[in-house]
C-alpha beads as a LAMMPS data file, in Angstrom:
LAMMPS data file: protein, C-alpha beads

378 atoms
377 bonds

1 atom types
1 bond types

-500.0 500.0 xlo xhi
-500.0 500.0 ylo yhi
-500.0 500.0 zlo zhi

Masses

1 110.0

Atoms # bond

1 1 1 458.293 10.100 117.591
2 1 1 460.444 13.182 118.185
3 1 1 463.874 12.033 119.295
4 1 1 464.848 15.480 120.670
5 1 1 464.247 15.880 124.372
6 1 1 464.380 19.132 126.338
7 1 1 467.400 19.118 128.668
8 1 1 468.054 22.054 130.987
9 1 1 471.743 22.832 130.863
10 1 1 473.682 25.954 131.730
11 1 1 475.796 26.725 128.653
12 1 1 479.009 28.724 128.823
13 1 1 478.705 31.988 126.904
14 1 1 481.296 30.937 124.319
15 1 1 479.444 27.709 123.611
16 1 1 476.149 29.564 123.350
17 1 1 477.679 32.065 120.917
18 1 1 479.000 29.210 118.798
19 1 1 475.557 27.654 118.684
20 1 1 473.974 30.910 117.598
21 1 1 476.564 31.415 114.883
22 1 1 475.946 27.882 113.680
23 1 1 472.229 28.486 113.505
24 1 1 472.797 31.720 111.611
25 1 1 475.041 29.975 109.096
26 1 1 472.444 27.283 108.538
27 1 1 469.792 29.947 107.969
28 1 1 472.123 31.740 105.607
29 1 1 472.651 28.551 103.618
30 1 1 468.896 28.059 103.381
31 1 1 468.475 31.625 102.152
32 1 1 471.229 31.129 99.577
33 1 1 469.538 28.011 98.203
34 1 1 466.009 29.433 98.217
35 1 1 464.154 29.675 94.892
36 1 1 464.814 32.929 93.029
37 1 1 462.135 35.512 93.729
38 1 1 461.046 35.935 90.119
39 1 1 460.716 32.244 89.184
40 1 1 458.698 29.258 90.324
41 1 1 460.407 25.978 91.209
42 1 1 457.661 23.362 91.273
43 1 1 458.003 19.670 91.989
44 1 1 455.424 16.951 91.556
45 1 1 455.447 14.604 94.539
46 1 1 453.789 11.222 94.883
47 1 1 454.721 11.085 98.560
48 1 1 457.505 12.088 100.896
49 1 1 460.612 10.509 102.379
50 1 1 462.335 12.252 105.317
51 1 1 465.604 12.091 103.367
52 1 1 464.075 14.836 101.218
53 1 1 463.615 17.248 104.120
54 1 1 466.754 19.088 103.000
55 1 1 464.820 20.199 99.902
56 1 1 462.068 22.104 101.689
57 1 1 463.639 25.536 101.334
58 1 1 464.471 24.986 97.654
59 1 1 460.923 24.548 96.334
60 1 1 458.054 27.005 95.930
61 1 1 455.290 24.471 95.424
62 1 1 454.939 20.727 95.799
63 1 1 452.115 19.315 93.713
64 1 1 450.817 16.072 95.164
65 1 1 449.867 13.416 92.613
66 1 1 447.111 12.355 92.376
67 1 1 443.485 12.879 93.276
68 1 1 440.983 11.397 90.826
69 1 1 437.564 12.070 89.341
70 1 1 435.018 9.644 90.745
71 1 1 431.382 9.960 89.612
72 1 1 432.100 13.526 88.605
73 1 1 433.618 14.585 91.923
74 1 1 437.263 15.223 92.801
75 1 1 438.284 12.793 95.526
76 1 1 441.307 11.259 97.202
77 1 1 441.481 7.545 97.770
78 1 1 442.370 6.455 101.293
79 1 1 445.823 5.451 100.088
80 1 1 446.395 8.807 98.400
81 1 1 445.183 10.654 101.503
82 1 1 447.748 8.799 103.623
83 1 1 450.504 9.756 101.194
84 1 1 449.363 13.377 101.104
85 1 1 449.336 13.877 104.870
86 1 1 453.130 14.002 105.421
87 1 1 453.499 16.279 102.396
88 1 1 451.068 18.838 103.817
89 1 1 452.775 18.545 107.201
90 1 1 455.944 19.938 105.635
91 1 1 454.373 23.394 105.606
92 1 1 454.805 23.576 109.370
93 1 1 458.557 23.358 108.843
94 1 1 458.645 25.824 105.968
95 1 1 455.711 28.258 106.093
96 1 1 456.623 29.582 102.630
97 1 1 456.104 26.165 101.026
98 1 1 452.848 25.629 99.152
99 1 1 451.279 22.215 98.652
100 1 1 448.799 21.798 95.803
101 1 1 446.843 18.698 94.829
102 1 1 446.807 17.463 91.247
103 1 1 443.790 15.639 89.901
104 1 1 444.206 13.322 86.948
105 1 1 447.351 11.995 85.302
106 1 1 447.901 9.709 82.329
107 1 1 444.924 7.402 81.706
108 1 1 442.873 9.073 84.464
109 1 1 439.414 9.701 83.105
110 1 1 436.155 11.255 84.166
111 1 1 436.993 14.759 82.988
112 1 1 435.087 14.834 79.721
113 1 1 431.957 13.518 81.366
114 1 1 432.147 15.946 84.308
115 1 1 432.828 18.928 82.068
116 1 1 429.955 18.210 79.688
117 1 1 427.180 19.828 81.751
118 1 1 426.838 22.854 84.001
119 1 1 425.787 20.619 86.890
120 1 1 428.748 18.337 86.328
121 1 1 431.167 21.260 86.229
122 1 1 429.787 22.671 89.471
123 1 1 430.030 19.288 91.235
124 1 1 433.635 18.918 90.071
125 1 1 434.515 22.477 91.109
126 1 1 432.814 22.446 94.502
127 1 1 434.227 19.042 95.452
128 1 1 437.723 20.183 94.463
129 1 1 437.456 23.328 96.574
130 1 1 436.118 21.402 99.545
131 1 1 438.953 18.892 99.219
132 1 1 441.570 21.642 99.367
133 1 1 440.109 23.049 102.563
134 1 1 439.691 19.654 104.196
135 1 1 443.262 18.645 103.356
136 1 1 444.803 22.052 104.179
137 1 1 446.189 22.372 100.664
138 1 1 446.930 25.605 98.821
139 1 1 445.754 25.010 95.281
140 1 1 444.496 22.679 92.597
141 1 1 446.380 21.391 89.574
142 1 1 444.262 19.841 86.808
143 1 1 446.103 17.212 84.775
144 1 1 443.607 16.145 82.113
145 1 1 445.580 14.173 79.514
146 1 1 444.140 15.437 77.216
147 1 1 440.942 17.378 76.375
148 1 1 439.653 16.213 73.001
149 1 1 442.045 13.235 72.936
150 1 1 441.668 9.597 73.902
151 1 1 445.187 8.223 73.336
152 1 1 445.372 7.224 76.998
153 1 1 442.140 5.266 76.784
154 1 1 439.863 7.829 78.458
155 1 1 436.600 9.237 77.136
156 1 1 436.768 12.359 74.990
157 1 1 434.447 14.567 73.005
158 1 1 434.708 17.192 70.252
159 1 1 433.116 19.511 72.812
160 1 1 435.972 19.122 75.289
161 1 1 437.719 22.280 74.110
162 1 1 434.872 24.593 75.063
163 1 1 433.859 22.524 78.058
164 1 1 437.378 22.615 79.496
165 1 1 437.256 26.408 79.513
166 1 1 433.877 26.295 81.263
167 1 1 435.208 23.740 83.759
168 1 1 438.130 25.987 84.669
169 1 1 435.772 28.941 84.979
170 1 1 433.643 26.946 87.422
171 1 1 436.672 25.813 89.414
172 1 1 438.016 29.345 89.617
173 1 1 434.640 30.554 90.894
174 1 1 434.478 27.833 93.562
175 1 1 438.064 28.490 94.676
176 1 1 437.394 32.222 94.887
177 1 1 434.211 31.690 96.879
178 1 1 435.813 29.386 99.428
179 1 1 438.932 31.529 99.446
180 1 1 436.842 34.548 100.456
181 1 1 435.553 32.571 103.432
182 1 1 439.109 31.744 104.499
183 1 1 440.633 35.105 103.512
184 1 1 443.117 33.645 101.074
185 1 1 443.766 32.858 97.402
186 1 1 443.695 29.240 96.274
187 1 1 445.777 28.760 93.142
188 1 1 444.652 26.976 90.008
189 1 1 447.131 25.553 87.519
190 1 1 446.899 23.077 84.672
191 1 1 449.334 20.508 83.302
192 1 1 449.396 20.821 79.530
193 1 1 451.217 19.218 76.637
194 1 1 452.042 20.925 73.352
195 1 1 451.813 20.414 69.617
196 1 1 448.700 18.509 68.554
197 1 1 448.041 17.413 72.141
198 1 1 446.936 20.894 73.163
199 1 1 444.406 21.218 70.347
200 1 1 441.609 20.603 72.851
201 1 1 442.602 23.581 75.011
202 1 1 441.643 27.158 74.155
203 1 1 444.827 28.629 75.616
204 1 1 443.796 32.268 75.315
205 1 1 440.418 31.583 76.935
206 1 1 441.678 29.520 79.879
207 1 1 444.502 31.946 80.655
208 1 1 442.146 34.223 82.598
209 1 1 441.317 31.441 85.052
210 1 1 444.703 29.857 85.821
211 1 1 447.644 31.143 87.828
212 1 1 450.180 29.326 85.656
213 1 1 450.634 26.567 83.087
214 1 1 452.773 23.515 83.871
215 1 1 454.137 22.631 80.439
216 1 1 454.829 18.905 80.170
217 1 1 457.860 19.391 77.957
218 1 1 459.003 15.802 78.270
219 1 1 457.978 12.400 76.889
220 1 1 458.310 13.817 73.365
221 1 1 459.101 10.248 72.311
222 1 1 457.562 7.226 73.987
223 1 1 456.011 3.844 73.287
224 1 1 453.576 5.393 70.809
225 1 1 456.104 7.293 68.657
226 1 1 457.929 5.594 65.759
227 1 1 461.416 6.982 66.414
228 1 1 463.756 7.895 69.221
229 1 1 464.338 11.554 70.062
230 1 1 465.541 13.906 72.763
231 1 1 462.512 13.205 74.943
232 1 1 462.833 16.466 76.859
233 1 1 464.995 18.456 74.457
234 1 1 465.129 22.222 74.640
235 1 1 465.616 22.823 70.904
236 1 1 465.335 20.812 67.706
237 1 1 468.258 18.594 66.754
238 1 1 469.647 18.825 63.234
239 1 1 468.130 15.410 62.530
240 1 1 464.721 16.289 63.941
241 1 1 461.747 16.388 61.549
242 1 1 460.054 19.711 60.984
243 1 1 457.189 18.844 63.319
244 1 1 459.351 17.462 66.138
245 1 1 458.222 18.547 69.587
246 1 1 460.696 20.567 71.658
247 1 1 460.503 22.815 74.680
248 1 1 461.333 25.889 72.627
249 1 1 458.652 25.143 70.051
250 1 1 456.107 24.524 72.803
251 1 1 456.859 27.891 74.362
252 1 1 456.528 29.644 71.020
253 1 1 453.205 27.888 70.441
254 1 1 451.813 29.098 73.773
255 1 1 453.128 32.625 73.351
256 1 1 451.580 32.810 69.872
257 1 1 448.250 31.796 71.426
258 1 1 448.455 34.796 73.750
259 1 1 449.609 33.194 77.007
260 1 1 451.823 35.590 79.006
261 1 1 455.440 34.423 79.247
262 1 1 455.423 34.762 83.020
263 1 1 452.711 32.097 83.329
264 1 1 454.697 29.461 81.429
265 1 1 456.539 26.958 83.626
266 1 1 458.535 24.531 81.492
267 1 1 459.166 20.937 82.497
268 1 1 462.282 18.970 83.348
269 1 1 462.442 15.169 83.559
270 1 1 464.194 13.513 86.491
271 1 1 464.077 10.200 84.615
272 1 1 465.283 8.712 81.331
273 1 1 463.440 6.909 78.558
274 1 1 464.980 3.765 77.087
275 1 1 464.569 2.287 73.606
276 1 1 465.892 -1.085 72.404
277 1 1 466.635 -2.513 68.971
278 1 1 467.442 0.945 67.651
279 1 1 468.866 1.484 64.177
280 1 1 472.519 2.458 64.661
281 1 1 472.702 5.466 62.327
282 1 1 473.652 8.704 64.103
283 1 1 474.274 6.758 67.321
284 1 1 470.567 6.011 67.611
285 1 1 469.250 9.573 67.572
286 1 1 465.968 10.023 65.661
287 1 1 466.012 6.416 64.510
288 1 1 463.322 3.705 64.457
289 1 1 463.372 1.148 67.246
290 1 1 461.936 -2.287 67.954
291 1 1 461.004 -1.944 71.615
292 1 1 460.253 0.771 74.133
293 1 1 462.028 -0.574 77.206
294 1 1 460.810 1.854 79.877
295 1 1 462.105 4.485 82.258
296 1 1 465.158 4.829 84.513
297 1 1 465.295 7.254 87.462
298 1 1 468.198 9.705 87.516
299 1 1 470.142 8.063 90.409
300 1 1 470.181 4.664 88.703
301 1 1 470.992 6.230 85.344
302 1 1 474.020 7.914 86.871
303 1 1 475.222 4.930 88.898
304 1 1 474.693 2.164 86.340
305 1 1 474.520 3.609 82.833
306 1 1 476.307 6.882 82.102
307 1 1 479.780 5.878 80.956
308 1 1 479.215 2.263 82.048
309 1 1 478.218 -1.077 80.516
310 1 1 479.103 0.209 77.069
311 1 1 476.894 3.306 77.256
312 1 1 478.549 6.392 75.785
313 1 1 477.231 9.869 76.536
314 1 1 476.609 12.170 73.577
315 1 1 475.726 15.857 73.687
316 1 1 473.586 17.528 71.054
317 1 1 474.774 21.145 71.125
318 1 1 471.954 22.245 68.831
319 1 1 469.221 20.646 70.938
320 1 1 470.965 21.281 74.300
321 1 1 470.260 17.666 75.203
322 1 1 472.269 14.548 76.158
323 1 1 471.717 10.922 75.208
324 1 1 473.381 7.562 75.750
325 1 1 474.153 5.087 73.001
326 1 1 475.207 1.470 73.436
327 1 1 476.622 0.289 70.112
328 1 1 476.788 -3.298 71.326
329 1 1 473.152 -3.649 72.322
330 1 1 471.665 -0.944 70.078
331 1 1 470.089 0.690 73.121
332 1 1 469.289 4.408 73.178
333 1 1 468.621 6.403 76.372
334 1 1 467.366 9.997 76.451
335 1 1 467.232 12.153 79.565
336 1 1 467.816 15.494 81.323
337 1 1 471.020 16.118 83.271
338 1 1 472.570 19.145 85.015
339 1 1 473.926 20.483 81.718
340 1 1 470.601 20.335 79.876
341 1 1 468.755 21.731 82.886
342 1 1 471.208 24.640 83.026
343 1 1 470.334 25.364 79.401
344 1 1 466.616 25.271 80.245
345 1 1 467.133 27.666 83.134
346 1 1 469.021 30.066 80.858
347 1 1 466.128 29.801 78.385
348 1 1 463.627 30.650 81.128
349 1 1 465.597 33.742 82.060
350 1 1 466.184 34.853 78.475
351 1 1 462.485 34.616 77.607
352 1 1 461.142 35.851 80.967
353 1 1 459.190 32.647 81.604
354 1 1 457.626 31.654 84.902
355 1 1 460.058 28.966 86.019
356 1 1 460.689 25.218 85.904
357 1 1 458.670 22.280 87.179
358 1 1 459.758 18.664 87.281
359 1 1 458.564 15.098 87.568
360 1 1 459.203 13.768 90.173
361 1 1 460.513 14.685 93.635
362 1 1 461.697 11.229 94.759
363 1 1 463.780 10.699 91.596
364 1 1 466.553 13.082 92.669
365 1 1 467.469 12.186 96.272
366 1 1 470.860 13.914 96.126
367 1 1 469.388 17.147 94.710
368 1 1 471.747 17.129 91.747
369 1 1 469.053 18.094 89.258
370 1 1 467.082 20.308 91.639
371 1 1 470.242 22.226 92.500
372 1 1 470.948 22.652 88.782
373 1 1 467.560 24.356 88.468
374 1 1 468.302 26.666 91.369
375 1 1 471.785 27.573 90.166
376 1 1 470.516 28.215 86.662
377 1 1 467.692 30.499 87.772
378 1 1 469.846 32.669 90.048

Bonds

1 1 1 2
2 1 2 3
3 1 3 4
4 1 4 5
5 1 5 6
6 1 6 7
7 1 7 8
8 1 8 9
9 1 9 10
10 1 10 11
11 1 11 12
12 1 12 13
13 1 13 14
14 1 14 15
15 1 15 16
16 1 16 17
17 1 17 18
18 1 18 19
19 1 19 20
20 1 20 21
21 1 21 22
22 1 22 23
23 1 23 24
24 1 24 25
25 1 25 26
26 1 26 27
27 1 27 28
28 1 28 29
29 1 29 30
30 1 30 31
31 1 31 32
32 1 32 33
33 1 33 34
34 1 34 35
35 1 35 36
36 1 36 37
37 1 37 38
38 1 38 39
39 1 39 40
40 1 40 41
41 1 41 42
42 1 42 43
43 1 43 44
44 1 44 45
45 1 45 46
46 1 46 47
47 1 47 48
48 1 48 49
49 1 49 50
50 1 50 51
51 1 51 52
52 1 52 53
53 1 53 54
54 1 54 55
55 1 55 56
56 1 56 57
57 1 57 58
58 1 58 59
59 1 59 60
60 1 60 61
61 1 61 62
62 1 62 63
63 1 63 64
64 1 64 65
65 1 65 66
66 1 66 67
67 1 67 68
68 1 68 69
69 1 69 70
70 1 70 71
71 1 71 72
72 1 72 73
73 1 73 74
74 1 74 75
75 1 75 76
76 1 76 77
77 1 77 78
78 1 78 79
79 1 79 80
80 1 80 81
81 1 81 82
82 1 82 83
83 1 83 84
84 1 84 85
85 1 85 86
86 1 86 87
87 1 87 88
88 1 88 89
89 1 89 90
90 1 90 91
91 1 91 92
92 1 92 93
93 1 93 94
94 1 94 95
95 1 95 96
96 1 96 97
97 1 97 98
98 1 98 99
99 1 99 100
100 1 100 101
101 1 101 102
102 1 102 103
103 1 103 104
104 1 104 105
105 1 105 106
106 1 106 107
107 1 107 108
108 1 108 109
109 1 109 110
110 1 110 111
111 1 111 112
112 1 112 113
113 1 113 114
114 1 114 115
115 1 115 116
116 1 116 117
117 1 117 118
118 1 118 119
119 1 119 120
120 1 120 121
121 1 121 122
122 1 122 123
123 1 123 124
124 1 124 125
125 1 125 126
126 1 126 127
127 1 127 128
128 1 128 129
129 1 129 130
130 1 130 131
131 1 131 132
132 1 132 133
133 1 133 134
134 1 134 135
135 1 135 136
136 1 136 137
137 1 137 138
138 1 138 139
139 1 139 140
140 1 140 141
141 1 141 142
142 1 142 143
143 1 143 144
144 1 144 145
145 1 145 146
146 1 146 147
147 1 147 148
148 1 148 149
149 1 149 150
150 1 150 151
151 1 151 152
152 1 152 153
153 1 153 154
154 1 154 155
155 1 155 156
156 1 156 157
157 1 157 158
158 1 158 159
159 1 159 160
160 1 160 161
161 1 161 162
162 1 162 163
163 1 163 164
164 1 164 165
165 1 165 166
166 1 166 167
167 1 167 168
168 1 168 169
169 1 169 170
170 1 170 171
171 1 171 172
172 1 172 173
173 1 173 174
174 1 174 175
175 1 175 176
176 1 176 177
177 1 177 178
178 1 178 179
179 1 179 180
180 1 180 181
181 1 181 182
182 1 182 183
183 1 183 184
184 1 184 185
185 1 185 186
186 1 186 187
187 1 187 188
188 1 188 189
189 1 189 190
190 1 190 191
191 1 191 192
192 1 192 193
193 1 193 194
194 1 194 195
195 1 195 196
196 1 196 197
197 1 197 198
198 1 198 199
199 1 199 200
200 1 200 201
201 1 201 202
202 1 202 203
203 1 203 204
204 1 204 205
205 1 205 206
206 1 206 207
207 1 207 208
208 1 208 209
209 1 209 210
210 1 210 211
211 1 211 212
212 1 212 213
213 1 213 214
214 1 214 215
215 1 215 216
216 1 216 217
217 1 217 218
218 1 218 219
219 1 219 220
220 1 220 221
221 1 221 222
222 1 222 223
223 1 223 224
224 1 224 225
225 1 225 226
226 1 226 227
227 1 227 228
228 1 228 229
229 1 229 230
230 1 230 231
231 1 231 232
232 1 232 233
233 1 233 234
234 1 234 235
235 1 235 236
236 1 236 237
237 1 237 238
238 1 238 239
239 1 239 240
240 1 240 241
241 1 241 242
242 1 242 243
243 1 243 244
244 1 244 245
245 1 245 246
246 1 246 247
247 1 247 248
248 1 248 249
249 1 249 250
250 1 250 251
251 1 251 252
252 1 252 253
253 1 253 254
254 1 254 255
255 1 255 256
256 1 256 257
257 1 257 258
258 1 258 259
259 1 259 260
260 1 260 261
261 1 261 262
262 1 262 263
263 1 263 264
264 1 264 265
265 1 265 266
266 1 266 267
267 1 267 268
268 1 268 269
269 1 269 270
270 1 270 271
271 1 271 272
272 1 272 273
273 1 273 274
274 1 274 275
275 1 275 276
276 1 276 277
277 1 277 278
278 1 278 279
279 1 279 280
280 1 280 281
281 1 281 282
282 1 282 283
283 1 283 284
284 1 284 285
285 1 285 286
286 1 286 287
287 1 287 288
288 1 288 289
289 1 289 290
290 1 290 291
291 1 291 292
292 1 292 293
293 1 293 294
294 1 294 295
295 1 295 296
296 1 296 297
297 1 297 298
298 1 298 299
299 1 299 300
300 1 300 301
301 1 301 302
302 1 302 303
303 1 303 304
304 1 304 305
305 1 305 306
306 1 306 307
307 1 307 308
308 1 308 309
309 1 309 310
310 1 310 311
311 1 311 312
312 1 312 313
313 1 313 314
314 1 314 315
315 1 315 316
316 1 316 317
317 1 317 318
318 1 318 319
319 1 319 320
320 1 320 321
321 1 321 322
322 1 322 323
323 1 323 324
324 1 324 325
325 1 325 326
326 1 326 327
327 1 327 328
328 1 328 329
329 1 329 330
330 1 330 331
331 1 331 332
332 1 332 333
333 1 333 334
334 1 334 335
335 1 335 336
336 1 336 337
337 1 337 338
338 1 338 339
339 1 339 340
340 1 340 341
341 1 341 342
342 1 342 343
343 1 343 344
344 1 344 345
345 1 345 346
346 1 346 347
347 1 347 348
348 1 348 349
349 1 349 350
350 1 350 351
351 1 351 352
352 1 352 353
353 1 353 354
354 1 354 355
355 1 355 356
356 1 356 357
357 1 357 358
358 1 358 359
359 1 359 360
360 1 360 361
361 1 361 362
362 1 362 363
363 1 363 364
364 1 364 365
365 1 365 366
366 1 366 367
367 1 367 368
368 1 368 369
369 1 369 370
370 1 370 371
371 1 371 372
372 1 372 373
373 1 373 374
374 1 374 375
375 1 375 376
376 1 376 377
377 1 377 378
């Protein structure tokens, strides 16, 4: 319920002038914090909390997570549809904001099967386009993790590489057709990893169909990797093996494949990854561990861990990445913070990339990391 009621009052001219000046200053602040014109600032959102309303002018695109593939069609569950509704409603408050819908996510299957036939690709594409119109969204993000791979437990095929290109071609055609009816352009983006995990994507071929690439330059170490690392590091640490994944190496890989720099949107992590039972050499960095503990959102990391409970912050100047080491418990924590995000923003500008995206909107309620992106991209 709207708590603002219309009250007819005769304001003195001085009071009215003060109100107008106040409104102008608020608008000026919004303009000052708006995303830079040449870069995208993209946040994944699993829902919305009104405490985040202050962020609306800072973001180009919110990507709602997730729709799913069900019997070859792109659909929203009833629960997901309820979570999406308040996100789409935000566009009424900021007409420049775009809201896209992402289909997929880790361990979300159905892609390989849908992409394997022309009929399956058309059903996927048409249902996705119809969903965007029905939900008043602005674009589709495809998060297939990953074509040609089954590490997450989903079906895969050696044919996924070619079929993924054909799937994107079909989606682009469906979006263009429905966009012509509504006199608008519906965007298409994909979430992609790097290194061996992008082997099932023909980057040069899919480039013609997508508006940009969301590079998942995080989770470089996780429960399936043998050692700790800078999980969202910009560059390689001195201790890193030759094949270590980094944001910089991922960008070079995509550029070498022919993807235009302006379509590359690198990722930032608004959460930490925690490893226990870590060998103590080099304060836990690039060392084997006994247990992957899990994830910690940025607010809790800052309030309970950084500089507390025996956790000491370290900065890797070569990797442009921080980590925490607890010598007493042999616990290692890797994360992004304002300093590492500033380095990523400088990297985006230096290499004329498309911008920065992040996971996930609710993990930064005080805007500390989001504001670091904005400051860095100015």
